[in-house]
N, C-alpha and C positions, 0 to 999 in steps of 0.2 A: 667470124667465130666469136662466141661470147667467153669472156675471161673475167676474173676478178679485176677490180681496179688497179691492184698492185702486182698482177701477174704480167708476163710478157704478152704483147699484142701479137696476134697472127693475122696477117692480111694477105690476100691473093692479089697478085698483079702480073701483067704480061711483061716480059723483059726482052730485050733484043741481043742478048748474048747467049752463048751455048748453055750455060749452067741453067738448071731447071729450079734452083732454089736461090733466093737472095735474101740475106740477112741485113738488118739494120742494127747497129750497136749504138745505144744511147751513151753519151758522155758529156759531162758539163765543160769539158775542155776538148773540143773535137780535134784541134790541131796537135795537141800533146798525145792524144790516143792514136791518132793516125801515125805520128812519128814512132811511137812505141811499137805499133803493129808492123810498120816498115822495118824497124830493127829485128823483128821476128821473121821477116822474110816476105811481107806483103809488098805489092808494087802499086804505087799510086797511079790511078787511071785518070781521075779528073777531080777538080774542085768545082762544085756547083752550088751557088748561092752560099748556104751556111753548112754544107755537108761535103764529105770527101768520099769518093768512090775508090775502093782498093780492090785488088785481086790477090787471093792467096796463091802460094806456089802451086797448088793443085789446079788453079784455074777458076776457083769459086770466087765470084765477085760479091762485094758486100759494101755497105756504106757505114760511115761513122756520122751519126746525127746528134743534134742537141736533143736534151730530154723532151719527150713529147707529153709527158703526164706530170706536170709540175706538182709537187706536194703529194704524190701518190705512191711513194716508195714505202712499202710495208713489208710484212713477214715473208711474202712469197718472191721478193725481189732479190737478185744477186747483187752484191755490192763488193767491189774490190778496192782496197786502200792502196 
């Protein structure tokens, strides 16, 4: 799917778990973000190379990954301090 350089990237991929949607959350501190999400109720499933796979209490799996578009944060991006 075509997006602006500073908008979220949407990709399609086949997954081997029940959830039909898989989100990747970019963070410059993957471990700290994973711990924050665990404190909110997520369960750590795996650590793979430089990313962490988590599962929400609802069963939705997602990953915390390093930023994929360095220097491309712009007016369409969400940033939390």
